[in-house]
All heavy atoms as an XYZ file, in Angstrom:
894
protein
N      -5.694      7.747    -11.894
C      -5.574      6.578    -11.096
C      -5.744      7.047     -9.679
O      -5.284      8.075     -9.282
C      -4.218      5.952    -11.320
C      -4.005      5.554    -12.786
S      -2.400      4.778    -13.050
C      -2.860      3.058    -13.134
N      -6.335      6.222     -8.809
C      -6.466      6.531     -7.401
C      -5.849      5.288     -6.575
O      -6.081      4.210     -6.970
C      -7.966      6.627     -7.101
N      -5.267      5.694     -5.566
C      -4.773      4.661     -4.666
C      -5.841      3.793     -4.175
O      -6.985      4.230     -4.007
C      -4.049      5.312     -3.458
C      -2.895      6.153     -3.894
C      -3.526      4.343     -2.364
C      -1.758      5.488     -4.568
N      -5.593      2.516     -3.921
C      -6.550      1.480     -3.557
C      -6.837      1.554     -2.042
O      -5.870      1.806     -1.212
C      -6.097      0.180     -3.951
C      -5.805      0.072     -5.399
C      -7.246     -0.906     -3.474
C      -6.980      0.297     -6.377
N      -8.166      1.511     -1.619
C      -8.492      1.445     -0.223
C      -9.328      0.119     -0.148
O      -9.841     -0.388     -1.076
C      -9.361      2.673      0.256
C     -10.674      2.741     -0.709
C      -8.530      3.853      0.238
C     -11.692      3.734     -0.035
N      -9.403     -0.300      1.124
C     -10.235     -1.466      1.513
C     -11.475     -0.911      2.191
O     -11.360     -0.082      3.047
C      -9.517     -2.399      2.457
C     -10.328     -3.685      2.883
C      -8.196     -2.996      1.790
N     -12.617     -1.345      1.770
C     -13.845     -0.852      2.231
C     -14.340     -1.706      3.523
O     -13.759     -2.805      3.724
C     -15.062     -0.912      1.188
O     -15.394     -2.257      0.924
C     -14.570     -0.099     -0.108
N     -15.367     -1.207      4.210
C     -15.869     -1.997      5.312
C     -16.537     -3.277      4.935
O     -16.689     -4.173      5.799
C     -16.933     -1.002      6.060
C     -16.377      0.301      5.518
C     -15.900      0.182      4.171
N     -16.642     -3.550      3.628
C     -17.167     -4.897      3.262
C     -16.146     -5.989      3.355
O     -16.482     -7.141      3.187
C     -17.709     -4.791      1.822
C     -18.877     -3.871      1.534
O     -19.541     -3.756      2.521
O     -18.971     -3.296      0.486
N     -14.906     -5.682      3.757
C     -13.874     -6.614      3.945
C     -14.190     -7.696      4.940
O     -14.795     -7.412      5.923
C     -12.539     -5.896      4.341
S     -11.182     -7.059      4.641
N     -13.994     -9.000      4.497
C     -14.314    -10.124      5.363
C     -13.073    -10.590      6.006
O     -13.130    -11.763      6.677
C     -15.045    -11.208      4.592
C     -14.210    -11.735      3.441
C     -16.394    -10.728      4.119
C     -14.659    -12.969      2.702
N     -11.988     -9.898      5.952
C     -10.722    -10.214      6.588
C     -10.202    -11.670      6.167
O      -9.596    -12.401      7.058
C     -10.761    -10.189      8.147
C     -10.944     -8.784      8.592
O     -10.413     -7.764      7.933
N     -11.779     -8.594      9.608
N     -10.335    -12.000      4.940
C      -9.893    -13.314      4.484
C      -8.411    -13.370      4.232
O      -7.921    -14.413      4.207
C     -10.656    -13.670      3.169
S     -10.154    -12.778      1.728
N      -7.729    -12.187      4.057
C      -6.325    -12.160      3.863
C      -5.819    -12.501      2.512
O      -4.582    -12.603      2.169
N      -6.728    -12.653      1.480
C      -6.291    -13.084      0.121
C      -5.421    -11.914     -0.552
O      -4.570    -12.248     -1.302
C      -7.537    -13.323     -0.790
N      -5.703    -10.691     -0.107
C      -4.917     -9.544     -0.829
C      -3.561     -9.440     -0.300
O      -2.692     -9.066     -1.060
C      -5.716     -8.299     -0.501
S      -6.055     -7.892      1.272
N      -3.363     -9.658      1.030
C      -2.010     -9.310      1.575
C      -0.820     -9.941      0.913
O       0.180     -9.199      0.633
C      -2.102     -9.783      3.072
C      -0.892     -9.298      3.893
C      -1.038     -9.517      5.369
O      -1.709    -10.434      5.692
O      -0.233     -8.963      6.028
N      -0.750    -11.168      0.618
C       0.453    -11.849     -0.055
C       0.608    -11.378     -1.449
O       1.737    -11.538     -1.975
C       0.263    -13.255      0.085
C      -1.183    -13.522      0.233
C      -1.847    -12.306      0.941
N      -0.455    -10.804     -2.079
C      -0.379    -10.397     -3.458
C       0.256     -9.018     -3.663
O       0.743     -8.693     -4.823
C      -1.853    -10.311     -4.106
C      -2.485    -11.625     -4.054
C      -1.767    -12.740     -4.806
O      -1.195    -12.507     -5.923
O      -1.797    -13.932     -4.318
N       0.407     -8.274     -2.723
C       0.945     -6.888     -2.747
C       2.402     -6.801     -2.863
O       3.098     -7.295     -1.993
C       0.483     -5.980     -1.549
S       1.141     -4.290     -1.646
N       2.897     -6.352     -4.077
C       4.419     -6.301     -4.229
C       5.159     -5.268     -3.411
O       6.346     -5.327     -3.314
C       4.547     -5.990     -5.790
C       3.282     -5.261     -6.081
C       2.186     -5.807     -5.120
N       4.345     -4.387     -2.786
C       5.030     -3.334     -1.933
C       4.777     -3.636     -0.468
O       5.222     -2.811      0.410
C       4.371     -2.032     -2.257
C       4.594     -1.664     -3.640
O       5.707     -1.638     -4.140
N       3.472     -1.221     -4.302
N       4.275     -4.757     -0.039
C       3.931     -5.027      1.240
C       3.072     -3.833      1.927
O       3.477     -3.276      3.018
C       5.089     -5.267      2.122
C       5.401     -6.745      2.097
O       5.751     -7.263      1.021
N       5.521     -7.327      3.208
N       2.198     -3.321      1.209
C       1.357     -2.176      1.687
C       0.010     -2.526      2.323
O      -0.659     -1.713      2.772
C       1.073     -1.285      0.473
N      -0.240     -3.761      2.396
C      -1.512     -4.328      2.912
C      -1.337     -4.994      4.263
O      -0.364     -5.939      4.380
C      -2.272     -5.210      1.994
C      -2.447     -4.606      0.578
C      -3.551     -5.749      2.604
C      -3.022     -5.530     -0.471
N      -2.085     -4.672      5.279
C      -1.963     -5.094      6.609
C      -3.226     -5.556      7.217
O      -4.291     -5.035      6.868
C      -1.273     -4.079      7.543
C       0.090     -3.635      7.028
C       0.300     -2.586      6.075
C       1.188     -4.350      7.499
C       1.540     -2.253      5.574
C       2.419     -4.034      6.995
C       2.534     -3.057      6.057
O       3.802     -2.616      5.585
N      -3.212     -6.492      8.122
C      -4.323     -6.999      8.745
C      -4.900     -6.047      9.789
O      -4.132     -5.097     10.334
C      -4.228     -8.405      9.386
O      -3.168     -8.364     10.437
N      -6.130     -6.046     10.110
C      -6.788     -5.157     10.925
C      -5.879     -5.014     12.353
O      -5.492     -6.065     12.906
C      -8.173     -5.543     11.299
C      -8.359     -6.874     12.055
C      -8.193     -8.192     11.302
O      -7.881     -8.084      9.995
O      -8.361     -9.154     11.855
N      -5.626     -3.804     12.683
C      -4.964     -3.572     13.998
C      -3.469     -3.751     14.004
O      -2.833     -3.608     14.993
N      -2.960     -4.003     12.776
C      -1.400     -4.243     12.705
C      -0.625     -2.996     12.529
O      -1.060     -2.146     11.794
C      -1.157     -5.209     11.557
N       0.472     -2.939     13.331
C       1.358     -1.838     13.052
C       2.143     -2.162     11.814
O       2.127     -3.255     11.440
C       2.235     -1.575     14.273
O       3.067     -2.800     14.568
N       2.784     -1.200     11.285
C       3.421     -1.376      9.874
C       4.661     -0.451      9.899
O       4.849      0.531     10.712
C       2.451     -1.123      8.756
C       1.851      0.211      8.792
C       0.744      0.745      9.469
C       2.247      1.243      7.838
N       0.558      2.001      9.171
C       1.458      2.448      8.154
C       3.203      1.507      6.905
C       1.568      3.634      7.628
C       3.344      2.653      6.249
C       2.572      3.694      6.606
N       5.400     -0.658      8.869
C       6.565      0.382      8.606
C       6.842      0.395      7.123
O       6.296     -0.374      6.331
C       7.763     -0.103      9.434
C       8.402     -1.338      8.943
O       8.583     -1.630      7.817
N       8.644     -2.268     10.011
N       7.631      1.263      6.787
C       7.924      1.666      5.397
C       8.943      0.664      4.812
O       9.011      0.383      3.635
C       8.466      3.073      5.173
C       7.358      4.069      5.345
C       7.112      4.655      6.542
C       6.534      4.450      4.297
C       6.080      5.572      6.678
C       5.484      5.420      4.378
C       5.215      5.854      5.657
O       4.252      6.872      5.803
N       9.824      0.135      5.637
C      10.893     -0.702      5.117
C      10.426     -2.174      4.802
O      11.081     -2.737      3.890
C      12.034     -0.876      6.231
O      11.629     -1.437      7.429
N       9.516     -2.742      5.432
C       8.991     -3.971      5.255
C       8.554     -4.172      3.775
O       7.652     -3.465      3.251
C       7.837     -4.400      6.214
C       7.411     -5.796      5.955
C       6.363     -6.108      6.865
O       5.546     -5.195      7.372
O       6.089     -7.295      7.214
N       9.275     -5.056      3.066
C       8.851     -5.376      1.665
C       9.285     -4.389      0.649
O       9.106     -4.400     -0.457
N      10.234     -3.519      1.113
C      10.807     -2.467      0.264
C      12.341     -2.489      0.387
O      12.924     -3.181      1.318
C      10.226     -1.051      0.414
O      10.766     -0.587      1.744
C       8.778     -1.064      0.437
N      12.990     -1.684     -0.269
C      14.448     -1.476     -0.188
C      14.821     -0.235      0.753
O      15.917      0.131      0.906
C      15.135     -1.242     -1.444
C      15.019     -2.414     -2.493
O      14.974     -3.491     -1.995
O      15.029     -2.208     -3.612
N      13.795      0.403      1.405
C      13.998      1.518      2.146
C      14.739      1.189      3.465
O      14.335      0.183      4.112
C      12.543      2.238      2.424
C      11.769      2.640      1.182
C      10.463      3.068      1.575
C      12.697      3.680      0.400
N      15.494      2.016      3.946
C      16.287      1.869      5.108
C      16.405      3.181      5.851
O      16.869      4.154      5.165
C      17.670      1.228      4.857
C      17.707     -0.190      4.224
C      19.047     -0.684      3.986
O      20.036      0.134      4.069
O      19.192     -1.833      3.626
N      16.446      3.199      7.131
C      16.728      4.386      7.972
C      15.773      5.556      7.688
O      14.637      5.424      7.273
N      16.413      6.741      7.912
C      15.619      7.889      7.727
C      15.609      8.263      6.176
O      16.554      8.181      5.486
C      16.418      9.155      8.405
C      16.369      9.008      9.852
O      15.512      8.500     10.454
O      17.395      9.474     10.514
N      14.293      8.531      5.805
C      14.040      8.815      4.425
C      13.096     10.051      4.220
O      12.467     10.349      5.156
C      13.322      7.600      3.743
C      12.096      7.179      4.470
C      14.366      6.393      3.679
C      11.396      6.138      3.703
N      13.035     10.479      3.025
C      11.990     11.507      2.668
C      11.250     10.891      1.557
O      11.748     10.470      0.436
C      12.725     12.822      2.167
C      11.636     13.797      1.724
C      13.510     13.375      3.285
N       9.942     10.678      1.871
C       8.996     10.030      0.802
C       8.840     10.955     -0.263
O       9.081     12.163     -0.331
C       7.689      9.789      1.470
C       7.756      8.804      2.730
C       6.407      8.703      3.333
C       8.189      7.369      2.217
N       8.379     10.510     -1.461
C       8.122     11.281     -2.666
C       7.115     12.370     -2.436
O       7.246     13.388     -3.074
C       7.584     10.300     -3.727
C       8.143      9.020     -3.336
C       8.213      9.011     -1.786
N       6.279     12.314     -1.433
C       5.372     13.264     -1.042
C       5.901     14.352     -0.140
O       5.202     15.216      0.268
C       4.112     12.723     -0.518
C       4.241     11.986      0.846
O       5.313     12.185      1.463
N       3.288     11.311      1.275
N       7.280     14.221      0.193
C       7.951     15.148      1.064
C       7.915     14.838      2.562
O       8.616     15.536      3.273
N       7.165     13.882      2.915
C       7.151     13.497      4.337
C       8.375     12.797      4.761
O       8.995     11.898      4.141
C       5.935     12.541      4.557
C       5.732     12.140      5.929
C       4.519     11.142      5.923
C       4.339     10.604      7.316
N       3.084      9.691      7.328
N       9.063     13.260      5.889
C      10.150     12.620      6.433
C       9.834     11.602      7.533
O       9.084     11.933      8.393
C      11.025     13.685      7.108
O      11.495     14.630      6.200
N      10.387     10.446      7.389
C      10.079      9.314      8.324
C      11.329      8.489      8.475
O      12.197      8.455      7.670
C       8.944      8.363      7.890
C       7.673      9.231      7.761
C       9.255      7.790      6.504
N      11.383      7.588      9.503
C      12.317      6.509      9.629
C      11.612      5.360      9.091
O      10.533      4.929      9.673
C      12.721      6.352     11.073
C      13.712      5.355     11.216
O      13.469      4.151     11.007
N      15.059      5.591     11.536
N      12.182      4.748      8.108
C      11.514      3.638      7.427
C      11.245      2.410      8.269
O      10.412      1.637      8.055
C      12.305      3.158      6.270
O      13.514      2.754      6.597
N      12.035      2.251      9.464
C      11.913      1.107     10.279
C      10.933      1.454     11.549
O      10.657      0.447     12.171
C      13.307      0.702     10.867
C      14.307      0.418      9.725
O      13.800     -0.450      8.837
O      15.358      0.851      9.724
N      10.660      2.637     11.670
C       9.738      3.020     12.792
C       8.280      2.456     12.676
O       7.744      2.548     11.519
C       9.689      4.467     12.956
C       8.849      5.000     14.154
C       8.951      6.515     14.238
O      10.079      7.055     14.157
O       7.816      7.105     14.413
N       7.845      1.812     13.587
C       6.479      1.285     13.598
C       5.465      2.406     13.441
O       5.495      3.306     14.189
C       6.130      0.363     14.786
C       7.015     -0.838     14.820
C       6.738     -1.873     13.733
O       5.543     -2.122     13.455
O       7.685     -2.260     13.068
N       4.482      2.186     12.618
C       3.427      3.221     12.313
C       2.136      2.536     12.957
O       1.923      1.360     13.071
C       3.252      3.435     10.816
C       4.505      3.836     10.103
C       4.928      5.150     10.589
O       4.130      6.261     10.625
N       6.199      5.382     10.804
N       1.323      3.456     13.368
C      -0.018      3.074     13.982
C      -0.943      2.331     12.892
O      -0.860      2.757     11.785
C      -0.767      4.241     14.539
C      -0.052      4.873     15.744
C      -0.123      4.026     16.962
O      -1.189      3.426     17.155
O       0.912      3.979     17.727
N      -1.611      1.393     13.389
C      -2.646      0.713     12.467
C      -3.530      1.849     11.820
O      -3.945      2.768     12.475
C      -3.473     -0.211     13.199
C      -2.569     -0.316     14.479
C      -1.733      0.789     14.708
N      -3.861      1.665     10.547
C      -4.741      2.627      9.961
C      -6.222      2.101     10.029
O      -7.135      2.909      9.670
C      -4.500      2.810      8.370
C      -3.023      3.276      8.240
C      -2.745      3.411      6.721
C      -2.870      4.725      8.829
N      -6.464      0.946     10.512
C      -7.777      0.411     10.729
C      -7.732     -0.716     11.740
O      -6.919     -1.563     11.696
C      -8.445     -0.105      9.484
C      -9.829     -0.234      9.530
O     -10.365     -1.003     10.418
N     -10.551      0.370      8.660
N      -8.632     -0.747     12.653
C      -8.804     -1.726     13.727
C      -9.790     -2.871     13.400
O      -9.822     -3.852     14.104
C      -9.142     -1.094     15.056
C      -8.105     -0.145     15.607
C      -6.864     -0.707     16.101
O      -6.850     -1.963     16.466
O      -5.876     -0.046     16.185
N     -10.656     -2.498     12.424
C     -11.690     -3.551     12.139
C     -11.513     -4.514     10.928
O     -12.040     -5.580     10.886
C     -13.009     -2.881     11.899
C     -13.283     -1.993     13.194
O     -13.226     -2.513     14.340
O     -13.787     -0.792     13.038
N     -10.757     -4.035     10.019
C     -10.539     -4.826      8.720
C      -9.169     -4.547      8.096
O      -8.478     -3.429      8.486
C     -11.733     -4.688      7.742
C     -12.141     -3.319      7.407
C     -11.484     -2.561      6.400
C     -13.112     -2.627      8.170
C     -11.851     -1.200      6.143
C     -13.520     -1.306      8.034
C     -12.841     -0.654      6.894
O     -13.225      0.605      6.652
N      -8.781     -5.199      7.109
C      -7.575     -4.970      6.463
C      -7.472     -3.544      5.810
O      -8.492     -2.882      5.612
C      -7.314     -5.977      5.242
C      -6.733     -7.316      5.640
C      -7.621     -8.155      6.366
C      -5.486     -7.625      5.368
C      -7.078     -9.404      6.765
C      -4.963     -8.910      5.672
C      -5.665     -9.797      6.389
O      -5.209    -11.003      6.759
N      -6.236     -3.054      5.759
C      -6.046     -1.681      5.290
C      -4.819     -1.648      4.374
O      -3.858     -2.561      4.448
C      -5.995     -0.638      6.416
C      -4.776     -0.943      7.280
C      -3.504     -0.289      7.079
C      -4.827     -1.689      8.507
C      -2.439     -0.476      7.896
C      -3.813     -1.847      9.372
C      -2.528     -1.226      9.039
N      -4.752     -0.581      3.586
C      -3.573     -0.337      2.716
C      -2.894      0.953      3.125
O      -3.613      1.933      3.221
C      -4.070     -0.330      1.250
C      -4.713     -1.670      0.829
C      -2.868      0.048      0.263
C      -5.403     -1.597     -0.495
N      -1.527      0.827      3.385
C      -0.866      1.990      3.678
C      -0.681      2.902      2.282
O      -0.023      2.432      1.417
C       0.413      1.699      4.192
N      -1.376      3.937      2.178
C      -1.412      4.793      0.914
C      -0.012      5.192      0.471
O       0.217      5.277     -0.734
C      -2.320      5.972      1.238
C      -2.467      6.030      2.695
C      -2.104      4.665      3.279
N       0.886      5.425      1.411
C       2.261      5.970      0.931
C       3.009      4.743      0.377
O       4.073      5.060     -0.269
C       3.078      6.495      2.197
C       2.597      7.759      2.628
O       1.889      8.521      1.889
O       2.951      8.223      3.739
N       2.629      3.529      0.485
C       3.265      2.379     -0.049
C       2.599      1.727     -1.211
O       3.121      0.932     -1.979
C       3.509      1.201      0.958
C       4.466      1.594      2.067
C       4.541      0.496      3.146
C       5.367     -0.622      2.687
N       5.727     -1.673      3.671
N       1.303      2.129     -1.490
C       0.506      1.642     -2.626
C       0.913      2.355     -3.932
O       0.867      3.563     -4.021
C      -0.903      1.816     -2.300
S      -2.054      1.193     -3.642
N       1.213      1.517     -4.895
C       1.433      1.938     -6.238
C       0.461      1.464     -7.326
O       0.641      1.510     -8.393
C       2.846      1.628     -6.737
O       2.971      0.165     -6.777
C       3.887      2.116     -5.819
N      -0.669      0.867     -6.697
C      -1.645      0.200     -7.570
C      -0.986     -0.874     -8.467
O      -1.493     -1.225     -9.548
C      -2.373      1.147     -8.437
C      -3.247      2.163     -7.742
C      -3.954      3.037     -8.700
O      -4.654      2.608     -9.597
O      -3.861      4.332     -8.515
N       0.031     -1.390     -7.880
C       0.894     -2.413     -8.619
C       1.502     -1.960     -9.939
O       2.086     -2.705    -10.653
C       0.037     -3.712     -8.868
S      -0.451     -4.587     -7.412
N       1.523     -0.680    -10.162
C       2.176      0.024    -11.264
C       3.617     -0.315    -11.156
O       4.297     -0.290    -10.155
C       1.885      1.489    -11.379
C       2.850      2.113    -12.341
C       0.494      1.784    -11.666
N       4.294     -0.806    -12.290
C       5.689     -1.226    -12.292
C       5.870     -2.663    -12.008
O       6.937     -3.156    -12.113
N       4.692     -3.349    -11.694
C       4.781     -4.840    -11.361
C       3.688     -5.509    -12.195
O       4.070     -6.619    -12.860
C       4.550     -5.068     -9.868
C       5.552     -4.557     -8.952
C       5.288     -3.439     -8.114
C       6.727     -5.141     -8.728
C       6.188     -2.933     -7.235
C       7.666     -4.658     -7.867
C       7.402     -3.567     -7.129
N       2.477     -5.082    -12.164
C       1.435     -5.735    -12.785
C       0.566     -4.873    -13.586
O       0.695     -3.596    -13.450
C       0.630     -6.519    -11.873
C       1.316     -7.418    -10.860
N       1.720     -8.644    -11.340
C       1.721     -7.285     -9.643
C       2.379     -9.274    -10.395
N       2.448     -8.462     -9.341
N      -0.324     -5.321    -14.473
C      -1.184     -4.517    -15.264
C      -2.427     -4.079    -14.489
O      -3.142     -3.063    -14.898
C      -1.687     -5.296    -16.503
C      -0.618     -5.615    -17.454
O       0.451     -4.886    -17.536
O      -0.700     -6.581    -18.206
N      -2.757     -4.521    -13.362
C      -3.877     -4.136    -12.531
C      -3.495     -4.421    -11.045
O      -2.652     -5.217    -10.720
C      -5.038     -5.006    -12.966
C      -4.987     -6.294    -12.641
C      -6.288     -7.154    -13.031
O      -7.349     -6.525    -13.119
O      -6.160     -8.459    -13.169
N      -4.222     -3.693    -10.133
C      -3.950     -3.898     -8.739
C      -4.376     -5.369     -8.400
O      -5.461     -5.781     -8.625
C      -4.880     -2.871     -8.015
C      -5.160     -1.834     -9.117
C      -5.128     -2.550    -10.397
N      -3.433     -6.057     -7.829
C      -3.521     -7.438     -7.501
C      -4.495     -7.664     -6.350
O      -5.252     -8.667     -6.311
C      -2.194     -8.028     -7.183
C      -1.413     -8.137     -8.460
C      -1.916     -8.868     -9.622
O      -1.991    -10.066     -9.646
N      -2.312     -8.115    -10.653
N      -4.501     -6.733     -5.427
C      -5.519     -6.887     -4.315
C      -6.931     -6.922     -4.881
O      -7.725     -7.741     -4.381
C      -5.347     -5.812     -3.369
S      -5.505     -4.070     -3.932
N      -7.275     -6.044     -5.790
C      -8.680     -6.036     -6.325
C      -8.846     -7.238     -7.152
O      -9.923     -7.710     -7.201
C      -8.765     -4.767     -7.173
N      -7.880     -7.731     -7.889
C      -8.061     -8.980     -8.736
C      -8.342    -10.221     -7.918
O      -9.056    -11.073     -8.434
C      -6.818     -9.153     -9.521
N      -7.816    -10.308     -6.692
C      -8.070    -11.545     -5.875
C      -9.121    -11.348     -4.812
O      -9.579    -12.324     -4.263
C      -6.709    -12.060     -5.177
C      -5.675    -12.302     -6.297
C      -6.281    -11.081     -4.249
N      -9.663    -10.237     -4.564
C     -10.693     -9.990     -3.554
C     -11.946    -10.658     -3.777
O     -12.579    -10.358     -4.862
C     -10.860     -8.518     -3.354
S     -11.974     -8.122     -1.948
N     -12.382    -11.537     -2.947
C     -13.652    -12.248     -3.209
C     -14.926    -11.470     -3.006
O     -15.915    -11.797     -3.461
C     -13.575    -13.498     -2.253
C     -12.828    -12.985     -1.017
C     -11.765    -12.025     -1.649
N     -14.726    -10.396     -2.311
C     -15.973     -9.482     -2.138
C     -15.868     -8.176     -2.714
O     -16.644     -7.242     -2.424
C     -16.353     -9.473     -0.615
C     -16.754    -10.772     -0.024
C     -15.164     -8.831      0.186
N     -14.884     -7.974     -3.631
C     -14.687     -6.684     -4.262
C     -14.701     -5.479     -3.354
O     -15.321     -4.521     -3.613
C     -15.776     -6.552     -5.391
C     -15.749     -7.605     -6.562
O     -14.512     -7.948     -6.830
O     -16.750     -7.981     -7.008
N     -13.899     -5.524     -2.328
C     -13.783     -4.482     -1.369
C     -12.556     -3.649     -1.606
O     -12.311     -2.695     -0.787
C     -14.029     -4.931     -0.003
S     -12.674     -5.928      0.700
N     -11.686     -3.997     -2.485
C     -10.463     -3.177     -2.749
C     -10.774     -2.199     -4.030
O     -10.875     -2.695     -5.096
C      -9.286     -4.050     -3.187
S      -8.779     -5.245     -1.722
N     -10.968     -0.956     -3.661
C     -11.482      0.016     -4.605
C     -10.660      1.165     -4.684
O      -9.908      1.485     -3.689
C     -12.937      0.439     -4.124
C     -13.988     -0.760     -4.110
C     -15.299     -0.207     -3.572
C     -14.161     -1.345     -5.432
N     -10.735      1.969     -5.779
C      -9.937      3.187     -5.869
C     -10.459      4.245     -4.805
O     -11.606      4.360     -4.495
C     -10.318      3.814     -7.267
C     -10.693      2.528     -7.962
C     -11.404      1.596     -7.012
N      -9.521      4.912     -4.200
C      -9.729      6.034     -3.220
C      -9.698      7.280     -3.990
O      -8.629      7.820     -4.316
C      -8.730      5.910     -2.136
C      -8.845      7.004     -1.134
O      -9.852      7.827     -1.218
O      -8.064      7.087     -0.222
N     -10.952      7.817     -4.366
C     -10.947      9.115     -5.074
C     -10.547     10.242     -4.249
O     -10.242     11.278     -4.865
C     -12.434      9.332     -5.393
C     -12.981      8.128     -6.441
C     -12.275      7.881     -7.582
O     -11.574      8.846     -8.144
O     -12.198      6.708     -8.011
N     -10.212     10.152     -2.910
C      -9.645     11.198     -2.215
C      -8.137     11.200     -2.236
O      -7.524     12.000     -1.639
C     -10.154     11.155     -0.739
C     -11.596     11.447     -0.686
O     -12.188     12.178     -1.475
O     -12.268     10.938      0.349
N      -7.564     10.146     -2.794
C      -6.138      9.964     -2.910
C      -5.654      9.540     -4.290
O      -5.482      8.333     -4.534
C      -5.675      8.970     -1.819
C      -4.220      8.948     -1.557
O      -3.418      9.687     -2.084
N      -3.778      8.178     -0.576
N      -5.569     10.494     -5.144
C      -5.285     10.228     -6.479
C      -3.886     10.553     -6.926
O      -3.332     11.643     -6.561
C      -6.276     10.995     -7.432
C      -5.930     10.806     -8.885
C      -7.690     10.589     -7.098
N      -3.202      9.628     -7.597
C      -1.882      9.900     -8.133
C      -1.786      9.510     -9.657
O      -2.499      8.513    -10.011
C      -0.851      9.067     -7.425
C      -0.703      9.464     -6.000
C       0.312      8.723     -5.130
O       0.481      7.495     -5.379
O       0.920      9.338     -4.243
N      -1.017     10.141    -10.417
C      -0.908      9.781    -11.827
C       0.049      8.569    -11.877
O       0.709      8.153    -11.041
C      -0.219     10.928    -12.559
O       1.142     11.063    -12.110
C      -0.985     12.233    -12.434
N      -0.054      7.975    -13.136
C       0.730      6.840    -13.394
C       2.215      7.095    -13.252
O       3.062      6.308    -12.596
C       0.486      6.212    -14.781
C       1.357      4.942    -14.985
C       0.988      4.262    -16.330
O       0.084      4.826    -17.042
O       1.579      3.257    -16.679
N       2.649      8.291    -13.695
C       4.029      8.848    -13.504
C       4.501      8.864    -11.942
O       5.485      8.358    -11.589
C       4.259     10.109    -14.090
C       5.626     10.644    -14.061
C       5.758     11.967    -14.807
O       5.650     12.118    -16.038
O       5.948     13.040    -14.006
N       3.502      9.395    -11.162
C       3.756      9.459     -9.745
C       3.928      8.110     -9.148
O       4.680      7.784     -8.163
C       2.690     10.281     -8.987
C       2.746     11.690     -9.262
C       1.428     12.497     -8.763
O       0.401     11.987     -9.060
O       1.693     13.591     -8.290
N       2.983      7.236     -9.533
C       3.020      5.822     -8.990
C       4.295      5.121     -9.409
O       4.908      4.389     -8.661
C       1.764      5.003     -9.557
C       0.458      5.593     -8.964
C      -0.686      4.853     -9.650
C       0.300      5.243     -7.509
N       4.758      5.326    -10.635
C       5.997      4.687    -11.087
C       7.227      5.345    -10.256
O       8.108      4.591     -9.913
C       6.252      4.981    -12.574
C       5.519      3.984    -13.536
C       5.694      4.514    -14.957
C       6.138      2.538    -13.388
N       7.141      6.543    -10.083
C       8.323      7.156     -9.187
C       8.328      6.635     -7.844
O       9.434      6.300     -7.274
C       8.078      8.731     -9.085
C       9.145      9.514     -9.897
C       9.138     10.949     -9.544
N       7.860     11.675     -9.289
C       7.061     12.157    -10.228
N       7.351     12.067    -11.440
N       5.953     12.810     -9.791
N       7.075      6.387     -7.253
C       7.027      5.874     -5.870
C       7.577      4.398     -5.881
O       8.282      3.950     -4.924
C       5.667      5.869     -5.422
C       5.399      5.502     -3.910
C       4.011      5.292     -3.448
C       2.978      6.359     -3.752
N       1.750      6.045     -3.170
N       7.191      3.722     -6.937
C       7.599      2.276     -7.056
C       9.188      2.221     -7.235
O       9.736      1.409     -6.503
C       6.985      1.588     -8.274
C       7.165      0.076     -8.327
C       8.422     -0.270     -9.231
O       8.979      0.710     -9.893
N       8.815     -1.445     -9.219
N       9.719      3.017     -8.006
C      11.136      3.117     -8.148
C      11.769      3.553     -6.867
O      12.907      2.956     -6.665
C      11.488      4.096     -9.284
O      12.852      4.148     -9.449
N      11.206      4.478     -6.112
C      11.783      4.894     -4.889
C      11.807      3.806     -3.854
O      12.890      3.631     -3.178
C      11.002      6.055     -4.320
C      11.279      6.507     -3.052
C      12.445      7.320     -2.713
C      10.494      6.163     -1.893
C      12.684      7.625     -1.337
C      10.764      6.536     -0.594
C      11.874      7.283     -0.330
N      10.825      2.963     -3.842
C      10.758      1.903     -2.792
C      11.579      0.744     -3.190
O      11.938     -0.082     -2.329
C       9.337      1.507     -2.592
C       8.513      2.550     -1.816
S       6.885      1.935     -1.249
C       6.045      1.640     -2.942
N      11.770      0.511     -4.456
C      12.468     -0.691     -4.989
C      13.660     -0.298     -5.826
O      13.761     -0.677     -6.945
C      11.450     -1.522     -5.655
C      10.326     -1.948     -4.860
N      10.326     -2.955     -3.892
C       9.033     -1.447     -4.806
C       9.108     -3.078     -3.338
N       8.303     -2.172     -3.933
N      14.577      0.499     -5.256
C      15.756      0.959     -5.960
C      16.801     -0.083     -6.249
O      17.681      0.166     -7.142
C      16.279      2.154     -5.266
O      16.795      1.844     -3.871
N      16.847     -1.105     -5.471
C      17.965     -2.037     -5.665
C      17.726     -2.983     -6.784
O      16.631     -3.208     -7.230
C      18.123     -2.764     -4.335
């Protein structure tokens, strides 16, 4: 399994954003944080070992089209049978990122970490 990315074919329609159970999808140029849409609070250590403050604003990952924060993406594992962003995308631009692969077990751990309450 590979974390989902948004390709440059994105038409910025926004259909994907409300479907994400992790609030991992953001509009072009938007800052983001780890706490939004999750149970994360304050200083945390992500499952990948990275230390961050969950409320600290992060730089946009793309200025031209929607993007997915990979540290928050679980491919909807633990919520749905398939990535919801890909299911609703009218131009099929939500695709697996072969450079960012996680196992189902890793995705479930990440989902549990973000939604512990």
